[in-house]
C-alpha positions in Angstrom: 21.5 -40.7 14.5 22.4 -43.2 11.8 19.5 -45.4 12.8 17.1 -42.5 12.8 18.0 -41.7 9.2 17.8 -45.3 8.2 14.3 -45.6 9.6 13.3 -42.3 8.0 14.4 -43.4 4.6 12.5 -46.7 5.1 9.4 -44.7 5.9 9.8 -42.4 3.0 10.3 -45.3 0.6 7.1 -46.9 1.9 5.2 -43.8 0.8 6.8 -43.3 -2.6 6.5 -47.0 -3.4 2.8 -47.1 -2.7 0.1 -45.7 -5.1 -2.2 -44.7 -2.2 0.3 -42.0 -1.1 0.2 -40.4 -4.6 -3.6 -40.5 -4.6 -3.6 -38.6 -1.2 -1.0 -36.2 -2.4 -2.8 -35.3 -5.7 -6.2 -35.0 -3.9 -4.7 -32.6 -1.4 -2.9 -30.5 -3.9 -5.7 -30.2 -6.4 -8.2 -29.1 -3.7 -5.7 -26.7 -2.0 -4.5 -25.2 -5.3 -7.9 -24.9 -6.8 -9.5 -23.1 -3.8 -6.4 -20.9 -3.3 -6.1 -19.8 -7.0 -9.8 -19.1 -7.3 -9.6 -16.8 -4.3 -6.4 -15.1 -5.3 -7.6 -14.4 -8.8 -11.0 -13.2 -7.7 -9.5 -10.7 -5.2 -6.6 -9.8 -7.5 -4.3 -9.6 -4.5 -0.7 -11.0 -4.5 -1.0 -13.0 -1.3 -1.0 -16.7 -0.4 -3.2 -16.2 2.6 -6.1 -18.0 0.9 -3.9 -21.1 0.7 -2.6 -21.0 4.3 -6.0 -20.1 5.7 -7.2 -23.4 4.3 -4.2 -25.4 5.3 -5.1 -26.4 8.9 -8.4 -27.8 7.7 -6.8 -29.7 4.8 -4.1 -31.0 7.1 -6.8 -32.3 9.4 -7.7 -34.9 6.8 -4.4 -35.3 4.9 -2.0 -35.8 7.8 -4.0 -38.4 9.7 -4.4 -40.3 6.4 -0.6 -40.3 6.0 0.3 -41.3 9.6 -2.5 -43.8 10.4 -0.4 -46.7 9.1 2.8 -45.9 10.9 2.4 -48.1 13.9 -1.0 -49.6 13.4 0.2 -51.4 10.3 3.3 -52.6 12.0 1.2 -54.1 14.8 -1.3 -55.7 12.4 1.6 -57.2 10.4 3.3 -58.2 13.7 6.5 -56.4 12.6 6.6 -54.0 15.5 8.0 -56.7 17.8 10.7 -57.3 15.2 11.6 -53.5 15.1 11.7 -53.4 18.9 14.5 -56.0 19.1 16.7 -54.2 16.6 19.9 -52.5 17.8 18.2 -49.1 18.4 15.8 -48.0 21.2 12.2 -46.7 21.0 13.4 -43.1 20.8 15.2 -43.8 17.5 12.2 -45.6 16.2 9.8 -42.8 17.1 12.2 -40.2 15.7 12.7 -42.1 12.5 9.0 -42.6 11.9 8.3 -39.0 12.7 11.1 -37.7 10.4 9.9 -39.9 7.5 6.3 -38.9 7.8 7.1 -35.2 8.4 9.4 -35.1 5.3 6.7 -36.6 3.2 4.1 -34.0 4.3 6.7 -31.2 3.8 7.4 -32.6 0.3 3.7 -32.4 -0.5 3.5 -28.9 0.9 6.5 -28.0 -1.3 4.6 -29.0 -4.3 2.6 -25.8 -3.8 5.7 -23.7 -4.3 5.1 -23.1 -8.1 2.1 -21.0 -7.0 4.2 -19.1 -4.6 7.0 -18.5 -7.1 4.5 -17.5 -9.8 2.8 -14.9 -7.5 6.3 -13.5 -6.5 7.4 -13.3 -10.1 4.4 -11.4 -11.4 3.9 -9.1 -8.4 5.5 -7.2 -5.7 4.5 -9.7 -3.0 6.7 -10.0 0.1 9.0 -13.0 -0.1 9.6 -12.8 3.7 5.9 -13.4 4.4 6.0 -16.4 2.1 9.0 -17.8 3.9 7.3 -17.3 7.3 4.1 -19.0 6.0 5.9 -22.1 4.8 8.0 -22.2 8.0 4.8 -22.0 10.0 3.2 -24.7 7.9 6.2 -27.0 8.5 5.8 -26.4 12.2 2.1 -27.1 12.0 2.8 -30.3 10.0 5.3 -31.4 12.7 2.7 -31.0 15.4 0.0 -32.9 13.5 2.4 -35.6 12.4 3.3 -36.2 16.0 -0.3 -36.3 16.9 -1.0 -38.8 14.1 1.9 -41.0 15.2 0.5 -41.1 18.8 -3.0 -42.0 17.4 -1.4 -44.8 15.4 0.5 -46.1 18.4 -2.5 -46.7 20.5 -4.3 -49.1 18.2 -3.7 -51.8 15.5 -6.6 -50.6 13.4 -5.7 -47.9 10.8 -9.2 -46.6 10.5 -9.4 -46.1 14.2 -6.1 -44.3 14.2 -7.3 -42.0 11.3 -10.6 -41.2 13.1 -8.8 -40.5 16.4 -6.2 -38.3 14.8 -8.7 -36.4 12.7 -11.0 -35.7 15.7 -8.1 -34.4 17.8 -6.7 -32.3 15.0 -10.1 -30.7 14.4 -10.4 -30.1 18.2 -7.1 -28.3 18.2 -8.1 -26.3 15.2 -11.5 -25.4 16.7 -10.2 -24.6 20.2 -10.7 -20.9 20.7 -13.4 -20.7 18.0 -16.7 -19.0 19.1 -18.6 -22.3 18.7 -16.3 -23.9 21.3 -15.8 -21.1 23.8 -19.3 -19.6 23.9 -20.5 -19.8 27.4 -17.1 -20.3 28.9 -15.6 -18.0 31.5 -13.1 -15.6 29.9 -10.2 -17.2 31.7 -11.1 -20.7 30.5 -11.8 -19.4 27.0 -8.4 -17.7 27.0 -6.8 -21.0 28.1 -8.5 -22.8 25.2 -7.2 -20.1 22.8 -3.6 -20.7 24.0 -4.0 -24.5 23.4 -5.6 -24.1 20.0 -3.6 -24.2 16.8 -5.2 -21.3 14.9 -4.0 -18.4 17.1 -0.4 -19.5 16.9 -0.5 -20.5 13.2 -2.1 -17.2 12.2 0.7 -15.3 14.1 3.4 -17.1 12.1 1.5 -16.9 8.8 1.5 -13.1 8.9 5.3 -13.0 8.5 6.6 -13.1 12.1 8.3 -16.0 13.8 7.3 -15.3 17.4 9.2 -17.4 19.9 5.9 -18.0 21.8 4.4 -19.5 18.7 7.5 -21.6 17.9 7.5 -22.9 21.5 3.9 -23.9 21.1 4.6 -26.0 18.1 7.8 -27.5 19.4 6.3 -28.3 22.8 3.1 -29.7 21.3 5.2 -31.9 18.9 7.3 -33.2 21.8 4.2 -33.9 23.9 2.7 -36.2 21.3 6.0 -37.9 20.5 6.5 -38.6 24.2 3.1 -40.2 24.4 3.7 -42.2 21.2 7.0 -43.4 22.7 5.2 -44.6 25.9 2.6 -46.6 24.0 5.3 -48.2 21.8 7.7 -48.9 24.7 5.0 -50.6 26.7 4.9 -53.4 24.1 8.0 -54.9 25.5 7.6 -54.0 29.2 5.5 -55.8 31.8 3.3 -53.4 33.9 4.7 -55.1 37.0 8.3 -54.2 36.3 10.0 -51.1 37.8 11.2 -50.1 34.3 7.5 -49.7 33.2 6.8 -47.6 36.3 9.8 -45.4 35.5 8.6 -45.1 31.9 5.2 -44.1 33.0 6.5 -41.5 35.5 8.9 -40.1 32.9 6.2 -39.8 30.3 3.9 -38.1 32.7 6.6 -35.6 33.7 7.6 -34.9 30.1 4.0 -34.4 29.1 3.3 -32.0 32.0 6.4 -30.1 31.1 5.3 -29.7 27.5 1.9 -28.5 28.5 3.4 -26.0 30.9 5.7 -24.7 28.1 2.6 -24.2 25.9 0.7 -22.4 28.6 3.5 -20.3 30.1 5.3 -19.7 26.8 3.1 -16.7 26.2 5.3 -14.8 28.6 8.5 -15.4 26.7 9.6 -12.5 24.5 11.4 -12.6 21.3 10.4 -12.6 17.6 12.0 -12.7 14.1 10.3 -10.3 11.7 10.7 -11.8 8.2 8.6 -9.2 6.4 10.4 -7.2 3.8 9.7 -3.8 5.4 9.9 -5.0 9.0 6.2 -4.4 9.4 6.1 -5.8 13.0 9.4 -4.2 14.2 9.8 -0.8 15.7 10.6 1.8 13.0 13.7 3.9 12.9 11.5 7.0 13.0 9.9 5.9 16.3 13.3 5.2 17.8 14.5 8.6 16.7 11.5 10.3 18.3 11.6 8.6 21.7 15.4 8.9 21.9 15.2 12.6 21.3 12.8 13.3 24.2 14.0 15.8 26.8 11.6 14.7 29.5 9.8 11.6 30.6 6.8 10.4 28.6 4.4 8.0 30.3 2.2 5.5 28.4 -0.6 4.1 30.5 -2.5 1.0 29.4 -5.9 0.5 31.0 -6.9 -3.0 30.4 -9.2 -5.6 32.0 -7.9 -9.0 32.9 -10.9 -10.7 31.4 -11.5 -9.5 27.8 -13.1 -11.5 25.0 -10.8 -13.9 23.1 -11.3 -12.0 19.9 -9.0 -9.2 21.2 -6.4 -11.3 22.9 -4.1 -11.2 19.8 -4.5 -7.4 19.8 -3.6 -7.3 23.5 -0.4 -9.2 22.9 0.5 -7.0 20.0 -0.1 -3.8 22.0 2.0 -5.0 24.9 4.8 -6.0 22.6 4.7 -2.6 20.9 4.7 -0.4 24.0 7.4 -2.7 25.5 9.6 -2.1 22.4 9.0 1.6 22.6 10.1 1.6 26.3 13.2 -0.5 25.5 14.2 1.8 22.6 13.8 5.0 24.6 16.7 4.5 27.0 14.6 5.3 30.0 12.7 8.3 28.4 9.4 6.4 28.2 7.7 4.7 31.1 4.9 2.2 30.7 2.2 1.6 33.3 -0.5 -1.0 33.2 -3.7 -0.9 35.4 -6.9 -2.9 35.6 -9.8 -0.5 36.4 -12.0 -3.5 37.2 -9.9 -4.2 40.2 -8.7 -0.8 41.1 -11.2 2.1 41.7 -8.4 4.7 41.5 -7.4 3.3 38.1 -11.0 3.5 37.0 -11.3 7.1 38.0 -8.0 8.0 36.3 -9.1 6.2 33.1 -12.4 8.2 33.1 -10.5 11.4 33.7 -8.7 10.7 30.4 -11.9 10.1 28.6 -11.4 6.3 28.5 -14.6 4.4 29.0 -15.3 0.6 29.2 -16.4 -1.3 26.2 -19.3 -3.7 26.4 -19.4 -7.3 25.1 -21.7 -10.3 25.4 -21.0 -13.5 27.3 -23.2 -16.6 27.7 -24.1 -17.2 31.3 -26.9 -19.4 32.7 -28.1 -20.2 29.2 -28.5 -16.6 28.2 -26.4 -13.8 26.8 -25.3 -11.2 29.4 -23.6 -7.9 28.9 -20.1 -7.5 30.5 -17.8 -4.5 30.5 -14.1 -4.3 30.0 -11.4 -1.7 29.6 -8.8 -1.4 26.8 -7.5 2.1 26.2 -4.2 4.0 26.2 -3.2 7.4 27.5 0.1 9.2 26.8 1.3 11.9 29.1 4.2 14.4 28.7 4.4 17.3 31.2 1.0 18.9 31.1 0.1 17.5 27.7 -1.9 14.3 27.1 -3.1 12.2 24.2 -5.7 9.5 24.5 -6.7 6.4 22.5 -10.0 5.6 24.2 -10.4 2.1 22.6 -7.5 0.2 21.0 -9.5 -1.6 18.2 -6.6 -2.2 15.8 -2.8 -2.4 15.9 -1.8 -1.9 12.2 -1.5 1.8 12.7 -0.9 1.9 16.5 2.8 2.6 16.2 2.1 5.6 14.0 -0.6 6.9 16.3 1.7 6.6 19.3 4.7 8.2 17.5 2.5 11.0 16.2 1.1 11.7 19.6 4.5 11.7 21.3 6.0 13.9 18.5 3.1 16.3 18.6 3.3 16.7 22.4 7.0 17.2 22.4 7.3 19.5 19.3 7.5 23.2 19.7 5.0 25.0 17.4 2.7 23.5 14.7 3.4 24.0 11.0 0.6 25.4 8.9 -0.9 24.2 5.6 -2.3 27.0 3.4 -5.2 25.7 1.4 -5.7 28.0 -1.6 -9.1 29.3 -2.6 -10.4 30.9 -5.8 -10.4 29.9 -9.5 -12.9 27.2 -8.7 -10.5 25.3 -6.5 -11.9 22.6 -4.3 -12.3 23.5 -0.7 -10.4 21.7 2.1 -13.8 20.7 3.6 -14.5 18.5 0.6 -11.7 16.2 1.9 -12.8 15.5 5.5 -10.6 12.4 6.0 -7.6 14.3 4.6 -8.2 17.1 7.1 -8.6 14.6 9.9 -5.3 12.9 9.2 -3.2 16.0 8.5 -4.6 18.0 11.4 -2.8 15.7 13.8 0.5 17.4 12.8 -0.6 20.5 10.8 -2.8 23.5 11.3 -5.0 24.7 8.3 -5.4 28.2 7.0 -7.2 29.4 3.9 -5.1 31.3 1.4 -7.1 33.6 -1.0 -5.7 33.7 -4.5 -8.5 35.8 -6.0 -7.5 39.2 -7.3 -9.0 42.2 -5.5 -10.7 45.1 -7.2 -7.3 46.4 -8.4 -6.2 43.0 -9.8 -3.7 42.5 -7.1 -3.3 39.3 -5.0 -2.0 39.4 -1.4 1.4 37.8 -0.7 1.3 34.3 0.8 2.7 34.7 4.4 2.8 32.6 7.5 2.4 29.4 5.6 4.7 26.3 5.7 3.0 24.4 2.9 0.8 25.6 0.0 -1.9 23.3 -1.4 -3.8 24.0 -4.7 -6.6 21.5 -5.3 -8.0 21.2 -8.8 -8.6 24.8 -10.1 -11.3 24.6 -12.7 -10.8 28.1 -14.1 -7.4 29.7 -15.0 -5.6 31.4 -12.2 -5.0 35.1 -12.7 -1.4 36.1 -13.6 -1.1 37.9 -10.3 -2.1 34.7 -8.5 0.4 32.6 -10.4 3.2 35.1 -9.6 2.3 34.8 -5.9 2.6 31.0 -6.1 5.9 31.4 -7.9 7.2 33.9 -5.3 6.2 31.5 -2.5 8.1 28.6 -4.0 11.1 30.8 -5.0 11.4 31.7 -1.3 12.2 28.1 -0.5 8.6 27.0 0.5 7.0 23.8 -0.7 3.8 23.3 -2.6 1.4 20.4 -3.3 -0.4 20.8 -6.6 -3.4 18.5 -7.1 -4.2 19.4 -10.7 -6.6 18.1 -13.4 -6.9 18.9 -17.1 -10.6 18.0 -17.4 -13.8 17.6 -15.4 -16.7 15.3 -15.8 -19.7 16.6 -17.7 -22.9 16.9 -15.6 -25.0 16.0 -18.6 -23.3 12.8 -19.8 -20.5 10.4 -18.8 -17.9 12.4 -20.7 -15.0 14.7 -19.8 -14.5 18.4 -20.7 -11.1 20.0 -20.9 -10.3 22.8 -18.4 -7.3 25.2 -18.0 -5.5 26.0 -14.8 -3.3 28.9 -15.8 -0.3 27.1 -14.3 1.2 25.7 -17.5 4.1 28.2 -17.6 4.8 27.8 -13.9 4.9 24.0 -14.2 7.0 23.9 -17.4 9.6 26.1 -15.7 9.9 23.4 -13.1 10.2 20.6 -15.7 6.5 19.3 -15.5 3.5 19.4 -17.8 -0.1 18.3 -17.1 -1.2 16.4 -20.3 -4.6 16.5 -21.9 -6.9 13.5 -21.7 -7.9 10.9 -19.1 -5.7 8.0 -18.0 -6.9 4.4 -18.1 -5.4 1.0 -17.4 -6.8 -2.1 -19.0 -5.0 -4.5 -16.6 -4.9 -2.8 -13.2 -8.1 -1.0 -12.4 -10.5 -0.7 -9.5 -13.6 -2.8 -9.7 -17.0 -1.2 -9.3 -20.5 -2.6 -8.9 -22.9 -2.3 -11.8 -25.9 -3.1 -9.6 -28.2 -6.0 -9.8 -28.5 -7.9 -13.1 -31.5 -10.1 -12.4 -30.6 -12.1 -9.4 -26.9 -11.4 -9.7 -24.7 -8.5 -8.7 -22.4 -7.5 -11.5 -18.8 -6.4 -10.7 -16.7 -4.9 -13.5 -13.2 -3.4 -13.7 -13.4 0.4 -14.4 -10.3 1.3 -16.4 -10.6 5.1 -15.7 -9.9 4.3 -12.0 -6.4 2.9 -12.5 -4.6 1.2 -9.7 -1.1 2.8 -10.0 2.2 1.5 -8.8 5.2 3.2 -7.3 7.5 4.4 -10.1 10.6 5.1 -8.1 12.2 4.6 -4.7 11.1 7.8 -3.2 10.2 8.6 0.4 6.7 9.6 -0.4 5.9 6.1 -1.9 8.2 4.1 0.3 6.7 0.7 1.1 3.3 1.6 -0.5 2.2 -1.0 -2.9 -0.6 0.7 -5.0 -2.9 3.7 -5.1 -6.2 4.1 -6.9 -6.7 7.3 -8.9 -9.9 8.6 -10.4 -10.3 10.2 -13.9 -6.6 11.4 -13.7 -4.7 13.4 -16.2 -1.2 12.3 -17.3 1.8 14.1 -15.8 4.6 14.6 -18.3 8.3 15.0 -17.3 10.2 17.7 -19.2 13.4 17.7 -17.0 14.3 14.3 -15.6 17.2 15.7 -13.6 14.8 17.5 -11.3 11.6 15.4 -11.6 11.0 12.0 -10.1 8.0 10.0 -11.2 6.0 8.7 -8.2 3.0 6.8 -9.5 2.6 5.1 -12.8 0.1 2.7 -14.5 0.9 -0.8 -15.6 2.2 -1.6 -19.1 -1.5 -1.6 -20.2 -2.0 2.1 -19.5 -3.1 4.7 -21.9 -4.6 8.2 -22.4 -8.1 8.8 -23.8 -8.6 12.2 -25.4 -10.9 14.6 -23.5 -14.5 14.4 -24.6 -14.6 10.6 -24.8 -17.1 8.6 -22.9 -16.2 7.2 -19.4 -19.3 5.0 -19.1 -18.3 1.7 -17.6 -20.5 -0.3 -19.9 -18.7 1.0 -23.0 -15.5 -1.1 -23.6 -12.2 0.5 -24.5 -10.6 -0.7 -27.7 -7.3 1.2 -28.0 -4.4 0.3 -30.3 -2.2 -2.2 -28.3 0.9 -0.4 -29.7 -0.2 2.8 -28.0 -0.3 1.2 -24.5 2.4 1.7 -21.9 3.1 3.1 -18.5 1.6 6.5 -17.8 2.9 8.7 -15.0 0.2 10.1 -12.6 2.3 12.0 -10.0 5.8 13.4 -9.8 8.1 15.0 -7.2 10.2 18.0 -8.1 13.3 18.7 -6.2 15.3 22.0 -7.0 18.7 21.9 -8.4 21.6 21.8 -6.0 22.2 25.4 -4.7 18.8 26.6 -5.8 16.6 28.4 -3.2 13.4 27.0 -4.6 11.1 24.8 -2.5 10.0 21.3 -3.3 7.0 20.4 -5.3 4.7 17.5 -5.7 2.4 17.5 -8.7 -0.5 15.0 -9.3 -2.8 14.7 -12.3 -5.8 14.1 -10.0 -7.4 15.4 -6.8 -10.3 12.8 -6.7 -8.1 10.1 -5.2 -8.2 12.1 -1.9 -12.0 12.2 -1.8 -13.5 10.4 1.1 -15.0 7.6 -1.1 -11.6 6.8 -2.5 -9.6 6.9 0.7 -12.1 4.7 2.5 -11.7 2.1 -0.2 -7.9 2.7 -0.5 -6.3 4.1 2.7 -2.9 4.3 1.0 -4.1 7.6 -0.5 -4.0 9.1 3.0 -0.6 7.5 3.6 0.8 9.0 0.4 -0.6 12.4 1.2 0.8 12.4 4.7 4.2 11.2 3.4 4.1 14.0 0.8 3.3 16.6 3.4 6.2 15.4 5.6 8.6 15.2 2.6 7.6 18.7 1.4 8.1 20.0 4.9 11.4 18.1 5.2 10.3 16.3 8.3 10.5 12.6 7.3 10.7 10.9 10.7 7.2 9.5 10.4 7.3 8.4 6.8 8.8 4.9 7.4 6.2 4.3 10.1 3.3 5.5 8.1 4.4 3.5 5.1 4.2 0.2 6.9 1.6 -1.3 4.6 0.1 -4.7 5.5 -2.3 -4.7 2.6 -1.1 -7.2 -0.1 -0.1 -5.6 -3.4 -2.3 -6.1 -6.4 -1.9 -9.1 -8.6 -1.5 -7.8 -12.2 -0.5 -10.1 -15.1 1.3 -8.8 -18.2 -1.0 -10.9 -20.4 -3.8 -13.4 -20.2 -1.3 -16.0 -21.4 0.8 -15.5 -18.2 -2.3 -15.7 -16.1 -3.3 -19.0 -17.7 0.2 -20.4 -17.4 0.3 -19.9 -13.7 -3.3 -21.2 -13.2 -3.1 -24.4 -15.3 0.6 -25.0 -14.6 -0.4 -25.3 -10.9 -3.7 -27.1 -11.3 -2.6 -29.6 -14.0 1.1 -29.4 -14.2 2.0 -30.1 -10.6 -0.5 -33.1 -10.2 0.5 -34.3 -13.7 4.2 -34.4 -12.7 3.3 -36.4 -9.6 1.3 -38.8 -11.6 4.2 -39.4 -14.0 6.7 -39.7 -11.2 4.4 -42.1 -9.2 3.7 -44.2 -12.3 7.4 -44.5 -13.1 8.4 -45.4 -9.6 5.6 -47.8 -8.7 5.7 -49.3 -12.2 9.4 -49.7 -12.0 9.2 -51.3 -8.6 6.6 -53.8 -9.9 8.7 -54.6 -12.9 11.8 -55.2 -10.8 9.8 -57.4 -8.5 8.5 -59.5 -11.4 12.0 -59.9 -12.9 13.4 -60.9 -9.5 10.8 -63.6 -8.9 11.1 -64.8 -12.5 14.8 -65.3 -11.9 14.2 -67.1 -8.7 11.6 -69.3 -10.3 
């Protein structure tokens, strides 16, 4: 081991003492950081995916340029023979060269850490994902360094080694891409996908260290190091000697073993979920549901053996998930898998569930042909069944399975009473909301209009009351019915607004709900005016401006952030509101803020223009966080039910929830919390969308940008100049003393 470290230090010194290495480093960093920062700032998302999506392509040039000299230069300078007669074997030489080159690449990669730290400091980005991304990048670097060493070991020409390593690296990156696998049989295309880098690197970069992906990188690294060792060792062995034949046989056996590990490693279970909220680990809510089953639930996966490569990652995730559910159920969940293409009985059963094959194109005989395949799920419990005809995504599959199992095994269905009257918005104006909530709730209209005598019927048979944006004041009798409903221990969701948009001009007009006294008795008030946010706002299209499409931030659609650690906003990163009213807290002992603007939030008085082309120029001293939604929990010992009050109902419109699905997650969480059934909240709140990137000031934004683009390369230039210049100065002094 001492020899390995000695050789590694020698290799590292050769890099840091040579100006070419600094040129390569700076070129790599400037290109990587520039492209990543441009994408991150343009999307305003706190994620490093733009950097790591580029990394394999940048490594395809950078790593071969670093490794091309490792053995080729030694051969050309005739120092390889000198190294081979030193008191260490070829394994130590290969290991030392590999370690030195790999540490240099990792050091260069670590120079991008200022960008990662800056994003983490100014946002709520997940540090676990960042750790996994850098770990995966280090594994990728190890594989490509080993490949580069092998390319350098087969030739004495550095340019040849560079071209060979670059070509093979690009081949590994492109394997599995449509341009390579088009026209190939599905099984061969799947094999190429397993051998390619991107599938395994993308798995690690999402925040999960899957043992199958780790095995791929380790086995691939070992494969190329073994080959490099063979080409180096043959320098001192005659092909006629038995030792050479043993070396050749051992190399072939080791290489075959490494390839088998890569190909068969897909069947090895085990993963480490580094994401902050365990996004890829079975939730406690799912475990609670399946462990509480009183009878057997069967999950049937109908899947074809030959599916397109695009869905193979989804197939792996689905099998992992249902396997985790089965393991967590203590025998209460059975999993069956069938291939309807090979089993007519399975095909008939799938069709009886309503599962039909999907069609996809393949290239055969120089033309595109249509093929069919199956990929659906069915869940059975006693006589009940739930079906997912096509599994097209996995980010919400755990929730869908847990909801289906919970719905089939639960006795009775709770009811949402959607209030009508006083200009309130109908439940049918929120189709996506109905679609999501109807999986667990039944809907009933509740009339709050007074009859001819001025009376309002009592609210009965309802588990949750929803009032959506009344535009005229509720009658006193209606307010009393709402108060009686809540006083009886029942919950209510109040989606209230203090203004509405004018149909004649882009301005707002104040409205009254008649609920002011009721709200104030519960420690809440809906303020007047419309909330804006100058730093965290949704972007809208202003249409074509000549040949360009103009995109502009619209401050009256603020992107709000969770204001407290509350079950309804657990693990949600942001939520877009539309023309919302501020929600004021009067009693902080009962009221918990849920959503708030950034520090650049404010309130514009009703009647002001909300046209996107008219800029806001508020007093900076008046800016600060503005609350947009609160939860009200009754005092200890009180019989009152829970409340959630928002200053907006527009955020649940279909156009908003399509653009920001977290609105649906918040509403479903709110319904579960109000109904005191929180088993699905931690599942639903698994949010894989990166949080928004919001800077406190333009100065902070510029510091991160230019600190990375100029500061990091500048420090490398100074360090390189000092080290290389100092080395040259020491050499001159030495030779002058000798002379």
